[in-house]
N, CA, C and O of each residue as an XYZ file, in Angstrom:
408
protein
N       7.261     50.941     31.960
C       7.999     49.886     32.600
C       7.074     48.787     33.107
O       7.346     47.602     32.913
N       5.989     49.177     33.751
C       5.083     48.170     34.288
C       4.322     47.456     33.166
O       3.928     46.299     33.314
N       4.116     48.158     32.035
C       3.440     47.515     30.904
C       4.346     46.446     30.288
O       3.857     45.402     29.857
N       5.644     46.690     30.240
C       6.598     45.720     29.720
C       6.650     44.482     30.584
O       6.732     43.366     30.072
N       6.602     44.672     31.921
C       6.606     43.533     32.834
C       5.346     42.702     32.652
O       5.402     41.474     32.710
N       4.215     43.354     32.435
C       2.950     42.666     32.263
C       2.977     41.786     31.014
O       2.499     40.652     31.032
N       3.531     42.313     29.950
C       3.612     41.552     28.693
C       4.531     40.346     28.868
O       4.218     39.248     28.407
N       5.661     40.555     29.534
C       6.605     39.450     29.746
C       5.970     38.383     30.621
O       6.102     37.194     30.332
N       5.287     38.782     31.679
C       4.622     37.819     32.564
C       3.543     37.056     31.801
O       3.404     35.846     31.982
N       2.779     37.743     30.951
C       1.729     37.087     30.165
C       2.334     36.076     29.192
O       1.810     34.972     29.047
N       3.428     36.439     28.527
C       4.081     35.522     27.590
C       4.659     34.306     28.307
O       4.523     33.179     27.832
N       5.302     34.533     29.448
C       5.872     33.418     30.204
C       4.754     32.497     30.680
O       4.902     31.275     30.641
N       3.648     33.065     31.124
C       2.521     32.260     31.568
C       1.957     31.433     30.420
O       1.648     30.255     30.603
N       1.818     32.032     29.238
C       1.323     31.294     28.064
C       2.272     30.154     27.687
O       1.823     29.045     27.397
N       3.567     30.418     27.689
C       4.547     29.387     27.333
C       4.476     28.239     28.331
O       4.487     27.074     27.934
N       4.403     28.552     29.618
C       4.314     27.507     30.637
C       3.006     26.726     30.476
O       2.990     25.506     30.634
N       1.928     27.413     30.168
C       0.641     26.745     29.975
C       0.652     25.809     28.780
O       0.176     24.677     28.868
N       1.193     26.277     27.667
C       1.268     25.415     26.477
C       2.173     24.215     26.726
O       1.829     23.093     26.355
N       3.321     24.438     27.348
C       4.243     23.337     27.632
C       3.578     22.334     28.568
O       3.671     21.125     28.358
N       2.913     22.836     29.594
C       2.213     21.940     30.509
C       1.119     21.163     29.807
O       0.913     19.986     30.105
N       0.415     21.794     28.883
C      -0.632     21.114     28.127
C      -0.083     19.990     27.267
O      -0.670     18.911     27.199
N       1.048     20.243     26.607
C       1.647     19.203     25.775
C       2.182     18.046     26.617
O       2.092     16.886     26.216
N       2.732     18.365     27.772
C       3.278     17.326     28.628
C       2.154     16.507     29.257
O       2.266     15.285     29.358
N       1.082     17.157     29.676
C       0.012     16.463     30.380
C      -1.089     15.929     29.468
O      -2.023     15.287     29.950
N      -1.003     16.175     28.183
C      -2.065     15.724     27.279
C      -2.328     14.227     27.356
O      -3.490     13.826     27.422
N      -1.298     13.382     27.350
C      -1.581     11.936     27.448
C      -2.290     11.556     28.746
O      -3.021     10.567     28.785
N      -2.078     12.329     29.798
C      -2.725     12.024     31.075
C      -4.153     12.545     31.082
O      -5.067     11.870     31.554
N      -4.339     13.754     30.555
C      -5.654     14.392     30.583
C      -6.609     13.708     29.608
O      -7.732     13.365     29.977
N      -6.176     13.514     28.388
C      -7.029     12.899     27.363
C      -6.222     11.830     26.643
O      -5.673     12.094     25.574
N      -6.138     10.633     27.201
C      -5.339      9.581     26.559
C      -5.950      9.166     25.226
O      -7.165      9.204     25.035
N      -5.084      8.775     24.327
C      -5.560      8.311     23.031
C      -6.199      6.943     23.210
O      -5.694      6.098     23.950
N      -7.294      6.740     22.535
C      -7.992      5.477     22.654
C      -7.433      4.498     21.629
O      -7.253      4.831     20.458
N      -7.168      3.300     22.092
C      -6.660      2.263     21.213
C      -7.839      1.560     20.561
O      -8.729      1.052     21.244
N      -7.837      1.535     19.254
C      -8.874      0.806     18.535
C      -8.210     -0.356     17.820
O      -7.231     -0.182     17.095
N      -8.742     -1.507     18.031
C      -8.206     -2.697     17.383
C      -8.505     -2.632     15.891
O      -9.625     -2.302     15.501
N      -7.526     -2.939     15.058
C      -7.776     -2.916     13.624
C      -8.766     -4.005     13.233
O      -8.650     -5.159     13.646
N      -9.721     -3.611     12.442
C     -10.722     -4.554     11.956
C     -10.265     -5.036     10.591
O     -10.028     -4.238      9.685
N     -10.148     -6.316     10.458
C      -9.670     -6.888      9.213
C     -10.848     -7.421      8.418
O     -11.684     -8.164      8.932
N     -10.895     -7.032      7.174
C     -11.899     -7.560      6.266
C     -11.318     -8.845      5.687
O     -10.254     -8.816      5.069
N     -11.992     -9.959      5.875
C     -11.403    -11.248      5.485
C     -10.951    -11.307      4.025
O      -9.898    -11.872      3.730
N     -11.720    -10.741      3.129
C     -11.343    -10.846      1.721
C     -10.081    -10.049      1.430
O      -9.252    -10.480      0.628
N      -9.918     -8.882      2.073
C      -8.716     -8.094      1.847
C      -7.503     -8.748      2.492
O      -6.403     -8.706      1.940
N      -7.699     -9.347      3.650
C      -6.596    -10.027      4.307
C      -6.156    -11.230      3.485
O      -4.962    -11.466      3.303
N      -7.116    -11.979      2.998
C      -6.784    -13.148      2.189
C      -6.052    -12.729      0.915
O      -5.109    -13.395      0.488
N      -6.488    -11.632      0.315
C      -5.833    -11.165     -0.905
C      -4.425    -10.661     -0.605
O      -3.513    -10.848     -1.411
N      -4.246    -10.029      0.541
C      -2.930     -9.507      0.897
C      -1.970    -10.630      1.258
O      -0.781    -10.560      0.947
N      -2.484    -11.666      1.917
C      -1.629    -12.764      2.326
C      -1.289    -13.702      1.174
O      -0.271    -14.393      1.205
N      -2.142    -13.722      0.165
C      -1.896    -14.609     -0.967
C      -0.697    -14.079     -1.750
O      -0.640    -12.905     -2.115
N       0.225    -14.944     -1.990
C       1.406    -14.523     -2.723
C       1.109    -14.483     -4.213
O       0.171    -15.114     -4.703
N       1.929    -13.731     -4.910
C       1.753    -13.607     -6.348
C       2.015    -14.947     -7.017
O       2.939    -15.673     -6.650
N       1.185    -15.262     -8.002
C       1.358    -16.515     -8.734
C       2.560    -16.374     -9.657
O       2.864    -15.285    -10.145
N       3.222    -17.465     -9.883
C       4.450    -17.451    -10.649
C       4.219    -17.506    -12.150
O       3.096    -17.662    -12.630
N       5.314    -17.374    -12.861
C       5.272    -17.391    -14.321
C       4.794    -18.743    -14.843
O       4.057    -18.804    -15.827
N       5.208    -19.823    -14.190
C       4.800    -21.155    -14.649
C       3.284    -21.322    -14.578
O       2.684    -21.945    -15.453
N       2.669    -20.769    -13.543
C       1.210    -20.846    -13.420
C       0.548    -20.120    -14.580
O      -0.396    -20.626    -15.185
N       1.051    -18.934    -14.881
C       0.441    -18.153    -15.951
C       0.722    -18.741    -17.329
O      -0.086    -18.570    -18.243
N       1.851    -19.430    -17.499
C       2.119    -20.107    -18.775
C       1.083    -21.207    -18.976
O       0.598    -21.410    -20.089
N       0.745    -21.912    -17.905
C      -0.247    -22.981    -17.996
C      -1.660    -22.429    -18.165
O      -2.514    -23.088    -18.758
N      -1.914    -21.231    -17.651
C      -3.240    -20.600    -17.721
C      -3.113    -19.250    -18.420
O      -3.234    -18.201    -17.787
N      -2.871    -19.283    -19.709
C      -2.564    -18.067    -20.461
C      -3.748    -17.104    -20.530
O      -3.554    -15.889    -20.553
N      -4.969    -17.634    -20.565
C      -6.135    -16.745    -20.597
C      -6.229    -15.915    -19.327
O      -6.552    -14.728    -19.374
N      -5.948    -16.540    -18.200
C      -5.966    -15.809    -16.933
C      -4.833    -14.774    -16.900
O      -4.998    -13.684    -16.351
N      -3.707    -15.114    -17.479
C      -2.594    -14.168    -17.547
C      -2.993    -12.933    -18.353
O      -2.653    -11.807    -17.988
N      -3.709    -13.150    -19.443
C      -4.153    -12.006    -20.258
C      -5.158    -11.144    -19.501
O      -5.167     -9.921    -19.647
N      -6.008    -11.784    -18.688
C      -6.961    -11.022    -17.874
C      -6.229    -10.191    -16.824
O      -6.599     -9.045    -16.567
N      -5.193    -10.767    -16.217
C      -4.431    -10.044    -15.198
C      -3.705     -8.855    -15.822
O      -3.686     -7.765    -15.250
N      -3.110     -9.063    -16.993
C      -2.404     -7.967    -17.662
C      -3.378     -6.858    -18.043
O      -3.056     -5.677    -17.913
N      -4.560     -7.227    -18.510
C      -5.568     -6.212    -18.829
C      -5.980     -5.465    -17.563
O      -6.177     -4.251    -17.598
N      -6.110     -6.177    -16.453
C      -6.432     -5.529    -15.183
C      -5.318     -4.612    -14.712
O      -5.579     -3.567    -14.116
N      -4.084     -4.998    -14.976
C      -2.950     -4.145    -14.604
C      -2.953     -2.848    -15.412
O      -2.633     -1.778    -14.894
N      -3.314     -2.960    -16.667
C      -3.330     -1.759    -17.516
C      -4.406     -0.785    -17.108
O      -4.191      0.425    -17.161
N      -5.581     -1.289    -16.693
C      -6.646     -0.364    -16.287
C      -6.592     -0.025    -14.801
O      -7.391      0.780    -14.322
N      -5.642     -0.641    -14.052
C      -5.431     -0.273    -12.659
C      -6.218     -1.074    -11.643
O      -6.153     -0.769    -10.452
N      -6.953     -2.076    -12.059
C      -7.740     -2.853    -11.102
C      -6.917     -3.949    -10.430
O      -7.324     -4.470     -9.392
N      -5.767     -4.308    -11.004
C      -4.899     -5.332    -10.424
C      -3.540     -4.699    -10.185
O      -3.008     -3.993    -11.043
N      -2.981     -4.962     -9.001
C      -1.659     -4.433     -8.677
C      -0.836     -5.525     -8.032
O      -1.364     -6.538     -7.574
N       0.456     -5.305     -8.003
C       1.319     -6.245     -7.304
C       2.252     -6.979     -8.241
O       2.447     -6.603     -9.397
N       2.818     -8.039     -7.699
C       3.814     -8.804     -8.433
C       3.254     -9.613     -9.567
O       3.997    -10.028    -10.456
N       1.948     -9.850     -9.561
C       1.364    -10.671    -10.619
C       1.399     -9.977    -11.972
O       1.399    -10.645    -13.005
N       1.428     -8.676    -11.985
C       1.455     -7.959    -13.268
C       2.690     -8.346    -14.073
O       2.595     -8.663    -15.259
N       3.834     -8.317    -13.430
C       5.082     -8.625    -14.130
C       5.144    -10.089    -14.533
O       5.554    -10.408    -15.649
N       4.738    -10.989    -13.628
C       4.835    -12.411    -13.952
C       3.844    -12.807    -15.038
O       4.152    -13.649    -15.882
N       2.658    -12.208    -15.024
C       1.679    -12.523    -16.075
C       2.164    -12.020    -17.425
O       2.019    -12.702    -18.439
N       2.742    -10.823    -17.434
C       3.237    -10.284    -18.698
C       4.413    -11.113    -19.212
O       4.535    -11.345    -20.415
N       5.267    -11.554    -18.308
C       6.391    -12.403    -18.693
C       5.896    -13.734    -19.268
O       6.458    -14.240    -20.239
N       4.855    -14.290    -18.675
C       4.298    -15.550    -19.169
C       3.721    -15.374    -20.567
O       3.901    -16.234    -21.430
N       3.030    -14.263    -20.791
C       2.469    -14.001    -22.131
C       3.592    -13.900    -23.154
O       3.480    -14.432    -24.259
N       4.665    -13.224    -22.792
C       5.799    -13.081    -23.715
C       6.391    -14.455    -24.034
O       6.711    -14.744    -25.187
N       6.536    -15.301    -23.009
C       7.086    -16.645    -23.241
C       6.188    -17.483    -24.137
O       6.673    -18.159    -25.045
N       4.887    -17.446    -23.890
C       3.954    -18.251    -24.686
C       3.929    -17.765    -26.132
O       3.917    -18.571    -27.062
N       3.920    -16.452    -26.320
C       3.923    -15.924    -27.684
C       5.222    -16.271    -28.403
O       5.215    -16.543    -29.604
N       6.339    -16.263    -27.671
C       7.619    -16.645    -28.277
C       7.610    -18.110    -28.684
O       8.121    -18.463    -29.747
N       7.034    -18.964    -27.845
C       6.935    -20.382    -28.185
C       6.067    -20.582    -29.418
O       6.397    -21.395    -30.281
N       4.958    -19.848    -29.511
C       4.070    -19.960    -30.680
C       4.773    -19.484    -31.941
O       4.640    -20.114    -32.991
N       5.520    -18.385    -31.862
C       6.264    -17.892    -33.030
C       7.339    -18.893    -33.447
O       7.548    -19.127    -34.638
N       8.018    -19.481    -32.463
C       9.054    -20.463    -32.760
C       8.453    -21.677    -33.452
O       9.037    -22.196    -34.403
N       7.288    -22.141    -32.987
C       6.629    -23.296    -33.607
C       6.224    -22.992    -35.042
O       6.399    -23.825    -35.932
N       5.669    -21.773    -35.269
C       5.271    -21.396    -36.630
C       6.488    -21.280    -37.540
O       6.433    -21.671    -38.706
N       7.577    -20.747    -37.016
C       8.778    -20.562    -37.823
C       9.409    -21.898    -38.195
O       9.802    -22.122    -39.340
N       9.498    -22.789    -37.192
C      10.134    -24.075    -37.418
C       9.192    -25.082    -38.074
O       9.636    -26.117    -38.569
N       7.897    -24.782    -38.078
C       6.932    -25.664    -38.710
C       6.596    -26.883    -37.882
O       6.182    -27.905    -38.430
N       6.761    -26.803    -36.602
C       6.462    -27.952    -35.736
C       5.015    -27.959    -35.385
O       4.559    -28.845    -34.663
């Protein structure tokens, strides 16, 4: 009987201790706030919006470089789709010119 009481008292004490630790943790050891350090080149790249299809139609070589970068994984984002769309448009225009003889 006394051994059962001892076990119950030990368990209750452990539960109270753990609960108290979780409740008092922010007071005992507060988390330190660290200001995010921004790397200028990454911030500039993140803030720069994706170039449009018209830009890539005018600069088809750059569009091909972006699409190649998208395929190997070095370029990500909205520019992949717009560059590929621009290449498709330019190739369609070239095929149309060859077909019509203009």
